[in-house]
C-alpha positions as CSV (number, residue, x, y, z in Angstrom):
1,X,1.8,-2.8,-3.7
2,X,3.4,-0.1,-5.9
3,X,0.2,1.9,-6.3
4,X,-0.2,2.0,-2.6
5,X,3.3,3.1,-2.0
6,X,3.1,5.8,-4.6
7,X,0.3,7.5,-2.8
8,X,1.9,7.3,0.7
9,X,4.8,9.2,2.1
10,X,7.0,6.9,4.1
11,X,9.2,8.3,6.9
12,X,12.3,6.4,7.9
13,X,11.9,4.5,11.2
14,X,8.2,5.1,11.4
15,X,5.7,2.3,10.7
16,X,2.6,3.2,8.8
17,X,-0.2,1.3,10.5
18,X,-2.8,2.2,7.8
19,X,-0.5,0.8,5.1
20,X,-0.1,-2.5,7.1
21,X,-3.8,-2.7,7.5
22,X,-4.4,-2.2,3.8
23,X,-1.8,-4.8,2.8
24,X,-3.3,-7.3,5.3
25,X,-6.8,-6.7,3.9
26,X,-5.6,-7.2,0.4
27,X,-3.9,-10.5,1.3
28,X,-7.1,-11.7,3.1
29,X,-9.2,-10.7,0.1
30,X,-6.8,-12.5,-2.4
31,X,-6.8,-15.7,-0.3
32,X,-10.6,-15.7,0.1
33,X,-11.2,-15.1,-3.6
34,X,-8.7,-17.8,-4.6
35,X,-10.4,-20.2,-2.3
36,X,-13.9,-19.3,-3.6
37,X,-12.8,-19.6,-7.3
38,X,-11.5,-23.1,-6.6
39,X,-15.0,-24.3,-5.6
40,X,-16.5,-26.7,-8.2
41,X,-19.6,-24.4,-8.3
42,X,-17.5,-21.1,-8.3
43,X,-20.1,-19.5,-10.6
44,X,-22.6,-19.6,-7.8
45,X,-20.3,-17.7,-5.4
46,X,-21.6,-14.2,-4.5
47,X,-18.7,-11.8,-4.4
48,X,-19.6,-9.3,-1.7
49,X,-19.6,-5.6,-2.0
50,X,-16.6,-5.1,0.2
51,X,-14.5,-7.2,-2.1
52,X,-15.8,-5.4,-5.2
53,X,-14.8,-2.1,-3.6
54,X,-11.4,-3.5,-2.8
55,X,-11.0,-4.6,-6.5
56,X,-12.0,-1.1,-7.6
57,X,-9.4,0.6,-5.4
58,X,-6.5,-1.9,-5.5
59,X,-7.2,-4.4,-8.2
60,X,-4.2,-3.2,-10.2
61,X,-1.8,-4.3,-7.4
62,X,-3.5,-7.6,-6.6
63,X,-2.1,-10.8,-7.9
64,X,-4.1,-14.0,-8.8
65,X,-3.0,-17.1,-10.7
66,X,-4.4,-17.4,-14.2
67,X,-7.0,-20.0,-13.2
68,X,-8.4,-17.8,-10.4
69,X,-8.3,-14.7,-12.5
70,X,-10.2,-16.3,-15.4
71,X,-12.9,-17.5,-13.0
72,X,-13.0,-14.2,-11.2
73,X,-13.5,-12.3,-14.5
74,X,-16.3,-14.6,-15.4
75,X,-18.1,-14.0,-12.0
76,X,-17.6,-10.3,-12.1
77,X,-18.9,-10.1,-15.7
78,X,-21.9,-12.2,-14.8
79,X,-22.7,-9.8,-11.9
80,X,-22.5,-6.8,-14.2
81,X,-24.8,-8.4,-16.8
82,X,-27.3,-9.3,-14.0
83,X,-27.3,-5.8,-12.7
84,X,-27.8,-4.3,-16.1
85,X,-30.7,-6.6,-16.7
86,X,-32.3,-5.5,-13.4
87,X,-31.8,-1.8,-14.3
88,X,-33.3,-2.4,-17.8
89,X,-36.3,-4.3,-16.3
90,X,-36.9,-1.4,-13.8
91,X,-36.6,1.2,-16.7
92,X,-39.1,-0.8,-18.8
93,X,-41.6,-1.1,-15.9
94,X,-41.4,2.7,-15.3
95,X,-42.1,3.4,-19.0
96,X,-45.3,1.3,-18.9
């Protein structure tokens, strides 16, 4: 959680509720993704937009075991390729 702490001023004796909320959300996301990546058909899992936004903002402070991380990378790369194909198809159809 170093990145989060680097961007937040902590005052002694005062609890930062927003920080606790962010940390809780990250733990929930990590557990959910780990569970999904352990499914036999993990490649069919649709990673929702909220999780992708969480990865974009806090991915560098999240921790996954190597098994989960490899499968997650595969799923995210597949999503990127699929979206690029959709964009290319739309561009081609507009050119016609």
